C-alpha positions in Angstrom: 10.5 21.9 -0.9 9.4 22.4 -4.0 7.2 25.7 -2.6 10.2 27.4 -1.4 12.2 27.0 -5.0 9.7 28.1 -6.7 9.3 31.4 -3.6 12.9 32.3 -4.6 12.9 32.0 -8.7 10.2 34.7 -7.8 11.8 36.7 -5.8 14.9 36.6 -7.8 13.3 37.5 -11.2 12.0 40.7 -8.7 15.0 42.0 -8.0 16.1 41.6 -11.4 12.9 43.4 -13.3 13.1 46.0 -10.0 16.6 46.9 -11.3 16.4 47.0 -15.2 13.2 49.1 -14.4 14.3 51.4 -11.5 17.8 52.2 -13.2 19.3 52.9 -16.8 20.1 50.7 -19.1 23.7 50.0 -19.0 25.1 47.7 -17.4 21.2 45.7 -17.1 22.0 42.5 -19.3 26.0 42.3 -16.4 23.3 42.6 -13.2 20.5 39.9 -14.8 23.8 37.9 -15.6 25.0 38.0 -12.0 21.9 37.2 -10.2 20.9 34.5 -13.0 24.5 33.0 -12.1 23.3 33.2 -8.1 20.0 32.0 -8.7 21.7 28.9 -10.4 24.3 28.5 -7.7 20.9 28.5 -5.6 18.8 26.1 -7.2 21.9 23.9 -7.0 22.5 23.9 -3.5 18.4 23.6 -2.5 18.7 20.3 -4.8 21.9 18.9 -3.1 20.0 19.4 0.2 16.3 17.8 -0.9 18.2 14.5 -2.0 18.7 13.1 1.5 14.9 14.0 2.2 13.9 11.9 -1.5 15.7 9.2 0.1 12.6 8.8 2.1 9.9 8.9 -0.1 11.9 7.3 -4.1 12.0 3.7 -5.2 15.3 3.2 -4.4 15.3 -0.2 -3.0 11.2 -0.8 -3.2 10.6 -0.2 -6.6 8.0 2.3 -6.0 8.2 5.7 -5.7 6.4 6.3 -1.8 5.8 10.0 -3.3 2.0 10.3 -4.0 0.5 13.3 -6.0 -2.5 15.3 -4.4 -5.2 14.1 -7.4 -3.9 10.4 -6.6 -4.7 11.1 -2.6 -8.0 13.1 -3.5 -8.9 10.1 -5.3 -8.0 7.6 -2.6 -10.3 9.4 -0.3 -12.9 10.1 -1.9 -13.1 6.2 -3.1 -12.6 5.2 0.6 -15.4 7.6 1.5 -17.9 6.0 -1.5 -17.0 2.0 -0.2 -17.2 2.8 3.6 -19.5 5.8 4.0 -17.4 7.7 6.0 -15.6 10.5 4.6 -14.2 12.0 8.1 -12.4 8.3 8.7 -11.6 7.9 4.9 -8.6 11.4 5.3 -8.4 10.4 8.6 -7.3 6.6 7.8 -5.2 7.5 4.6 -2.8 10.2 6.9 -2.6 7.4 9.7 -1.6 4.7 6.8 0.7 6.7 4.4 2.6 7.6 7.4 2.9 4.1 9.0 3.6 2.6 5.5 6.8 5.1 5.7 8.1 4.1 8.8 7.5 -0.1 8.7 10.0 0.4 5.0 12.2 2.7 7.0 12.1 0.0 9.9 11.3 -3.5 8.2 13.2 -6.0 6.4 12.3 -5.8 2.3 9.1 -4.2 1.6 5.5 -3.9 1.7 4.5 -5.2 -2.3 2.4 -2.5 -3.9 1.4 1.1 -4.9 1.3 3.2 -2.5 -2.4 4.5 -3.2 -2.8 0.7 -3.4 -1.4 -0.3 0.3 -3.0 2.7 1.7 -5.9 2.1 1.0 -6.2 -1.4 2.6 -4.8 -0.1 5.5 -7.5 2.2 5.9 -10.0 0.5 4.5 -10.4 -2.8 6.6 -10.2 -0.9 10.1 -13.6 1.9 8.7 -15.6 -1.8 7.5 -16.3 -2.8 11.0 -15.2 -6.3 10.1 -17.2 -9.0 12.4 -14.5 -10.6 14.5 -10.6 -9.7 14.7 -9.6 -12.9 13.1 -6.9 -11.8 10.0 -6.1 -13.8 7.1 -3.8 -13.1 4.6 -3.0 -15.0 1.3 0.4 -14.3 0.6 2.6 -12.0 2.2 5.8 -11.3 0.3 7.8 -10.0 4.1 5.2 -9.8 6.7 5.0 -6.2 6.5 1.6 -5.4 5.3 0.1 -8.0 8.0 2.0 -5.8 10.7 1.3 -2.6 9.5 -2.3 -4.1 9.3 -1.9 -5.3 13.0 -1.3 -1.2 13.5 -4.0 0.3 11.8 -6.9 -2.2 13.7 -5.5 -1.8 17.2 -5.4 2.1 16.4 -9.7 1.3 15.7 -9.4 -0.4 18.9 -9.1 -4.2 17.5 -7.5 -6.9 18.8 -6.1 -8.2 15.8 -5.3 -12.1 15.3 -3.6 -12.6 12.1 -2.9 -15.5 10.1 -0.7 -15.9 7.1 -0.4 -18.4 4.2 2.7 -17.8 2.1 4.9 -20.2 0.2 8.3 -17.9 1.8 10.1 -19.5 -1.6 12.9 -16.6 -1.7 11.2 -14.7 -4.2 7.5 -13.8 -5.1 6.2 -16.4 -6.9 3.3 -15.6 -9.9 2.5 -18.4 -12.4 3.2 -17.9 -15.8 5.6 -15.0 -14.6 9.4 -14.3 -13.8 10.0 -11.5 -11.7 13.5 -12.5 -10.2 15.6 -10.9 -7.5 13.4 -8.7 -5.3 13.9 -4.7 -5.3 14.7 -4.4 -1.8 17.3 -6.8 -2.5 16.2 -9.3 0.5 15.2 -13.2 0.1 11.1 -14.0 1.1 11.6 -16.0 4.2 10.1 -16.8 7.2 13.7 -15.2 9.1 13.1 -11.9 7.1 8.7 -12.0 8.2 9.3 -12.1 11.5 11.3 -9.8 11.8 9.1 -7.9 10.1 6.0 -8.9 12.8 7.6 -7.8 15.3 7.2 -4.0 14.4 4.0 -4.6 15.6 4.3 -6.0 19.0 2.5 -8.7 21.1 -0.1 -8.8 17.9 2.9 -9.3 15.5 4.7 -11.7 17.9 1.1 -13.7 17.8 0.7 -14.6 14.4 0.1 -17.6 13.2 2.4 -18.7 9.8 1.6 -21.6 7.3 4.4 -22.1 4.6 2.7 -23.0 2.2 0.4 -22.4 -1.1 -3.0 -21.2 -0.1 -4.4 -24.3 -2.6 -2.9 -27.4 -0.4 -5.6 -29.3 1.4 -3.2 -29.8 4.2 -2.4 -26.0 4.6 -6.0 -25.3 3.9 -7.0 -27.7 7.1 -4.4 -26.3 9.1 -5.7 -22.6 9.1 -9.7 -23.2 8.5 -9.5 -24.3 12.0 -12.1 -20.8 12.6 -14.0 -18.5 10.5 -12.0 -14.9 9.4 -14.1 -11.6 9.9 -10.6 -10.4 7.1 -9.6 -11.7 4.3 -6.9 -10.4 2.8 -6.4 -12.3 -0.8 -3.0 -11.7 -2.4 -1.6 -14.9 -3.5 -1.3 -16.7 -7.0 -2.4 -13.4 -9.0 -4.0 -15.9 -12.4 -7.7 -16.9 -12.6 -7.4 -20.2 -12.0 -5.5 -19.2 -8.0 -8.2 -16.7 -7.3 -11.6 -18.8 -8.6 -9.9 -21.4 -5.8 -9.1 -18.4 -2.7 -12.2 -16.7 -3.5 -14.2 -20.3 -3.3 -12.1 -21.2 -0.4 -13.0 -18.0 1.1 -16.5 -18.3 0.8 -16.2 -21.5 3.7 -14.4 -19.9 6.0 -14.7 -16.0 6.2 -17.5 -14.4 9.5 -21.5 -13.5 8.4 -20.4 -10.3 7.6 -17.2 -10.5 7.1 -14.7 -8.6 4.8 -12.7 -10.1 1.5 -10.4 -7.9 0.2 -9.4 -8.8 -3.6 -5.8 -7.2 -4.1 -4.4 -5.9 -7.7 -8.5 -5.7 -8.4 -8.6 -3.6 -11.3 -4.8 -4.4 -12.6 -4.0 -3.9 -16.1 -1.4 -6.5 -15.2 -3.5 -9.0 -13.8 -6.2 -10.2 -15.2 -6.8 -12.9 -14.2 -7.9 -11.3 -10.4 -11.5 -9.7 -12.8 -12.1 -12.3 -14.5 -12.4 -15.1 -11.3 -14.2 -12.0 -9.6 -16.5 -11.2 -12.3 -16.9 -16.0 -13.1 -17.2 -15.5 -9.2 -20.1 -12.9 -8.1 -22.2 -14.9 -11.0 -22.7 -18.1 -8.4 -24.7 -18.5 -5.7 -22.4 -16.6 -3.1 -22.2 -15.0 -0.1 -20.5 -11.9 -1.3 -21.9 -8.6 -2.5 -19.3 -6.4 -3.8 -19.0 -3.3 -2.0 -16.8 -1.1 -4.4 -13.3 -0.5 -5.4 -10.3 2.2 -3.9 -7.7 2.4 -5.5 -6.3 -1.7 -7.2 -8.3 -3.3 -4.0 -12.0 -4.7 -4.4 -13.8 -5.2 -1.3 -16.6 -7.6 -0.9 -18.2 -8.3 2.4 -19.8 -11.5 3.4 -23.7 -12.1 4.1 -24.7 -11.9 8.0 -26.3 -14.6 9.5 
């Protein structure tokens, strides 16, 4: 749309210049004024037509715009290619994940938490990293929409994802030491919303396990530690203590060769994540750091 506007402006300017240089000086000012008025009217019409399209991508009702710049897209693809070793797959998955993000938020209840490139990066990276099995644990889900989208991306790669979610589902997003308040979407964070969104992922979404509670709760851990996970998404308590506890737990339940995704890794708003990561990696850990895409860090557990 912006390119179309630029082209029409250029045509109008050329007409004005052509009239001014090819005719007499008499009346040139009035011609330019008339052309300028017509151009302003045309610009207003184009902007009015553009606004409904912007509603698909702007931050209204979700708090963040979904229209990334070309440099951000290129950087995300480059980071994905470096972490996964698959440039062609990175380009393909970024395109598919972006379309999926827009569709999920259009059809779902609530929103997917995070910036556009961080969400797209996670959805793209997990299938490309070829986890050793299809068991997925998501610690912190908000509305369950990301989990539904990840199911779709894994299915596109020929996988058979089985999702387990751990979240307090407390009515609002919780983070220690912060007051987040009502969500930008206006939707309460509760189990019904999560189930509605998971239904968008078909049979695998309907079969997902939801364990309400905090990931550090021993009872919660006991209930979901019944299997080894090929993928663990750590997106719960963002404090240093909370992330440290989740990483310690992940060491015990991740499958050999499994992938751990640290959400908001390196984000200036959440320094506790990087702090906990640095301390954990200084221990006798099973994890190897693969790299960072947008604001997510990727780890792989050592193979058996």
